[in-house]
N, C-alpha and C positions, 0 to 999 in steps of 0.2 A: 805738150812741151812746156807750157807755162807752169804746170803743176810740178814737173820735174825740176825746173829752175828754182821754184820756191823751196822745194825739199833740199836742194843743194845749198841754197843760201841759209836755210835754217840750220843745216848740218854744220856749215862753216861758222856761223854765228855761235852755235853751241860750243864748238871746239875752242874758239877764241875765248869765250867766257870762262870755260873750264881751265884753260891754260893760264889766264890772267888771275882768276879769283880762287882757284882750288888747288892748282898744281903744287904750290908751296906749303900746303897744310896737310898733305897726305902723300904716302909713298905708293899708293895705288896708281898704276899707269893711267895717264890721261886718256889714252885711246880706249882703254877698257871702260872707264866711266862714260866716255862719249858714246860708245857702242850700247851700253845699257840704257842711257837716256834716249837714244835714237830708236830703241827697239819698238816702241809703239808705232812710230811712223813706218818702219820697215815691215812690221807685221801687218799693218793696215794695207800697205801696198800689196803684200802677198795675198791677203784675203780678198782684196778688190779684184785681183787677177783671177782668183778661184771662184768668187761668188758674184762678181760684177757689182752692181749698185746695192745689192742686198747684203750688206756687211753684218755679220753677227755682232751686235753691239756689246753683248755680255763678254765675248772673247776680247774685244778691244779694251773694255774697262778693266778686265782682269789683267791683261798684259800691261796696261798703264800702271796700275797700282803695284803690280809685281815688280816692274822695272824700277819704279821709284823707291820701293823698299830695298831692293837689291842695291841700288845706287847709294842709299844712306848707309847700308851695312858695309859696302866696300869702302866708302869714304871714312867711316869710323875705324874700320879694320886697319887701314894704313895711315891713320892720323899721326902727324908728327907733333912733338912738343914745340910750342910756339917759341920762336927765336926773336932776337931784337929786330932783325930785318923783316920778319913776318909781321910783327906787331906794327912796324912802321907802315907797311903796305896796307894792312887791314885797317889801321886806324881804330882799333878797339882794345878795350881792357880785357885781357885774356882771362881775368878772374871773374869779372861781372858780366862781360859780353856787351858793355855799353859802347856804342859807336860814338867816338868823340871827334874824329876828323878823318879826312882822307889825305894822308901825307905820302911822301915818296921817300925812297932810301936816301936821297940827297940831303934830307933834313938832318941826318945824323951828323953832318959836318958842323951844324950850328952849335954854339957854345951853350952848355947846360947852365942851370942856375947854381951858383955857389952858396956857401953858408951865409955870407953877408947879404946876398940878394934874397935869400929865403927869409931872413929876419925882416928885411925891408918889405918883402911881399906881404907878410902878415899884417903889417901896418896899413896896407891898402884896403883892409876889410873892417870898416867901422862896426863896433859891437851893435849899435842901434840899427844898422842896415842889414848886416849878414854876419852872424856869429860863426867865425872860422874855428872848426874843431880839429881838423887834421889836414895835412898835405901829403898826397901820394905821388910817387914818381913813376912814370911809364917811359919807355924809350922814345915816345913821340909826343908826350904831353905831361903837364903838371896838373894834377887834379886837386882842387881845393874844395873840401867838403865841410858842410856846416848846416846851420839853420837860418832860413830866411825870416827876417824880422820886419820887413817893409814891403811896399809894393814892388813886384818883380821889375817893372821898368825903371823905377827909381833906384833899385839895388844895382841893376846892370849898368845904368849910366854913371852912378857914383863910383862903383868899383872899377869900371873900365877907365874912367878919367884918372883915377889914382894910379892904376897899373901903367897907363900910357905915359904919365908924368915920370914914372920910374924907369920904364923900359923902352919908351918910344914906340916905334912900329915893329918891334922885334917879335911880338906875338899876336896871333889872333886870340881874342878872349871870348870863349864860348860859354854860354850860360844855358844849361839844359837840365832835364830831369832824369834821374836814374830809373832803372826798371822798377824800383820800389816806390817811385813817386817823389823822391827827395831831390830838390834842386842843388846842383853843384856847378862850380866854375872850372873850366879847363883852359890852360894856356898852351896853345899849339904854335910851334915855330912858324913864322911867316916867311916863306921862301922869297917873296917879292922884295923883302927888306934887304936881301943880299944880292939881288940880281944886278948885273952890270948895266951901265948906261947903254943906250942904243934903241930907245923906244921908238924913235921916228923910223929907223931902219926896219924894225919889226913890223910897224904899222904899214909901211910901204909893201913889205912882202905879203902881209895879210890881205891888203887890198888887191894885190896882183892875183893871189890864189883865189880870192872870192870872185873876181871877174872871170878868170880862166874857167873855174868850175861852172859859173853861170852860163858862159858861152857853150861849153861842152854839153850842159844839160839842155840848153835851147836846141842844140843840134839833135841830141838823142830823143827828146820829146817831140820835136817836129817830125822826125822819121817815124816815131810811133803813131803820131797823128795821121801821117800818110797811110800807114798800114790799117789804122782804124777806119779810114775812109775807103779802104780797099782799092787804092790807086797806085800801089807800089810798082806794079808791072807796067804802068803807063808813063812813069816819070822820064824815062829815057827819050821817048818820042815827044812828050809834052812837058818840058821842064817847068813851065809856068804853074803846073799843078802842085808844085812844092808849097805854094802859098796856102793851100788847103790844110797843110799840116799845122800851120799857125793857129787855126781855129781851135786846136787842142792844146798846143804847147803854151801859147801866150796866156790864156786864162789859168792854166794849171800853175805856171810859174808865178803868176800874180797872186794866186791863192797861197802857195807855199811861201812866197816872199813876204807877203803881208803878215802871215802867221809868225814868221821869225822876227820880223821888224817889231811886232807887238812885244815880243820878249825883249828885243834889243833896246827899244826906247824906254820901256818900263825899268829895265835893269840900269840904264844910264841915269834915269831919274833918281834912283837910290844910290848912285855913284858906285855901282858894282862894275868890276872889270869883266868884259865879255868880248868875244870875237865878233867880227862881221858875219852875217848869214853865209853859210857854206852849203852849196847844193851838191847832191849826190847823183851823178849821171850813171846810167847803165844802158848798154846798147841793145836792150831787148825789152819785151813786155810793155810796161808803162813808160819806159824811157828814163825813169828816175825812181829812187827810193826815198825821196823827200829832201828836206834841208834841215840844217841844225845850226845853233850857235853854241859855243863852248863857254861856260861860266868859269872865269879865272879867279874869282874871289867869292867867298860865301855870302849868303844873304844876311843883312844886318839883323833882321828879326823875322818873326813868322808873318807879320803883315807884308813885309817886302817880298818874302818867299811866295806868299799867296798872290800878290799883285803881279809879280813877274811871271808866275806860272799860268795864271788864268788869262793874262793879256793876249798870249799867242792864240789859243783856241777861240777866244771871243772875236779877236781881230780877223782871224782866218774865216770863221763862220759868217762874219758880217759881209765878206765878199763872196763866200761860197754860195750863200742862199740866192742872191740875185743872179749869179752865174748859172746855177743849176735850174733856176726858174726860167731864165731865158732859153737855156739849152733844151729843156723839156718841151717848151712851146714849139721848138723847131724839130722835135722828134716825131716819130710815127708809131702808131699803135699797130701791131701785127699779131696774127694768131699765135697763141701760146703753144709750145711744142715740148717734146722731151728734152731738147737741147737748151731750152730756156734756163737761165740761171743768173746768179748775182755777178758772175764774171764774164758773161756772154753779152757783150755790148750790142751785138746785132739782134739779140733776142733776150732782152733784159727782163728778169722777173723781180719787181721791187717789193714783193710782199714779205720778204724777210725782215723788213724794217718799217716800223710804224711811221717814222718821219718821212722816209723816202716814198712810201706809198701815198701818204697824204699830199706831198708835193706833186707827185705824178698825177694823182686824181684831179687836183685843183687846176693843173696846167692842161691836161688832156681832156678833162671833162667826160662826156659820154662816150668818147672813143675808147677809153680804158675800162673794159668790163672784166668779169671774172675769167673770161676765156681769152684774154688778150695779154700780150707782152709788149715790150717797147724796143724799137730800133733807135738806139740813142744817137743823137747828133753829137759830133765831137766836142762841142761846148758842154753838152750835158754830161759827157764822160768826164771831162775835167772837173765839173761841179760835183759829180758823184764821188770821184776820188778825193776831192776836198772834204766831203762828208765822212769818208772812211778815215782820212787822216785825222780829222777832228775826234772821231770815236777812239782811234788808237791812242792819241795823246791824252785823252780824258780818262783812260783806264786808270783806276786808283792803285797803281802798282809801282813800287820802287821809285826810280828817278824819271818816270814819265810825268808829264804835266799834272795828270790826275793824282799821281802819287804825291807830288809836292803839295797839291791842293788839300788832300785829306790830312797830310802831315801838318800843314799850317792850321787846319781846322781842329783836329783832334789830338795832336801830339804825335811824337815819333813812334811810341809803342803801339798806340791804337791804330796808326796808319799801317804798320806792319801786319797787324791782324786783319784789317780791312783788305789789304792787298792779297793775303792768302785766300780769303773768302772770294774775292773777285776772280782770282785765277781758277778756283774750283768751279765757280758758276760759268765762267767763260768756257771751261773745258766741257761741261755738261751741254752748253749751247752748241759747242763745236760738234759733239756727237749727234745732236739733232739737226744741225745745218753743216754738212760735210765741208762746205767751202770755208767755214770759219775755224776748222780744226787746226790747221797750221798756225793760224793767228793765236789760238789758245795755247798751243804747244810752245810757241815763241815766248809768250808771257811767262810760262813756267820756268824758262831758263834765265829770265831777267833777275838781277839781284833784288831782293825784297826790301832791303834797308835803304833809307834815304839819308843824305848828309844833313846834319843839324844846321840851323841858322845860328848866327853868333848869339843872339838872344832867343833861345828856343823854348823859353818858359812863358813869356807874356802871350796872352791869348788874343784872338781876333775879336773885332767888334761885331755887333749883330748884322750890320750891313754886309760885311764880307762873308759871314756864315751863311746868310741867305743867298748871296751870289754863288757860293760854293755848292749849296744844295741845288740851285738852278743848273749848274754845270753837270751835276750828276743826273739830273732829270733829262738834260739834253742827251747825255750818253745813253741812258735807258731808252729814250725814244728812238735812237738810231739802231740799237741792238735788239729791242723787243719786237717780235713779229706782230703783224696786225691781228687783233682778236677776231675770232670768227663772227661775233655779233656785229662788229664794226665793218667787217668785210661784206657781210650780207646787206647792211644798211647802205654802204657806199657802192655795192655791186662791183667789188673788185676781187 
């Protein structure tokens, strides 16, 4: 049942992404594109019914690549000529493909730059700082191209101050590199500059929504905790057993909440506009699909983008590790069986993950041998989900935390390439570990591009680069299976 639910959710997520990101650039029906992209999952289901657990991997790989090629062909076959509205939604230069912003159609109501303002704009670029060669006009941005003649940070600060003196807060000033490696400035209309007053009312509504979603998620995760304990049928006769559901829900909400608060407070430190943490309750399976905060203003620079992105996983992991450590100490080692797996909490097989295996061995000691699985305590289940949430967020793809991190470390163009490689490697890992296949397919449907920081040219310092590499090592330790030599040495 849980597998079916995940497939339905992946299908719904895929359709929404296609509807929002693809429908307006192609005449090909969205339902047809969706059907082609879902073909690997549908074929895998059909083959699993026919062959059971012995799925023909070659057939699955062939269907995947065949469906992906067919998707690209259908997309190109029906591609429309980019219109003004399309460019505004995409936020890219249709000629060069450079992503300069994520604007909305409402931005077209903002007043464009006139001839006098253009002349004044040219005076904002001192020759000794940035030699302005030409100005390009897009429906959603003004691109100022030229040659950098000073330190990137000095250039951005100088030119930003000049433009703000001229235009106030009318524009976001973005400084980024083109795909050819040449830095340029982009002036993108700032919708917040024309928003009506009423911030206190909006904040009150946001607080209300955050509290309501938190309470709903507490209810759904507590019920999931009751089911994990196997006492759902006893609740009517013994209502006091409901408290056992809190052993799962409270640590899980603590992990998710601290993760998002890490993002929230680091964003506030850089004076970025963000929402309060919002939880996502579901009335089945784990009881929640996590929590999130919405960024309502761009990161001022790549350092801020890095700090805000990495703060969540590190804060979440800091509470996840003691939670899973304590939970594993309350868990029991049981004989390994055919039903043991990474989603079977009653007979959990930790060997798919190097980090989870090491934690399990250190906590259970000699009880955990090569022939044993683990009956996870509800607290351990919460900690284990925290580990998976950390791994998912650290994936270096698109607008996930890991995608932001590699973008801040290596730049926007390199991050897109790293994201593509990560998705392929995750897909190969999914074929080897069937439980991870849906996760891999979900990553394939995520947008690969990330939004630029305002100053997207200045690079990180060595300390942040090192911390970013540590985060990738943490991700690898969660996803890489235990090497056979280490398994033999630990007797796991």
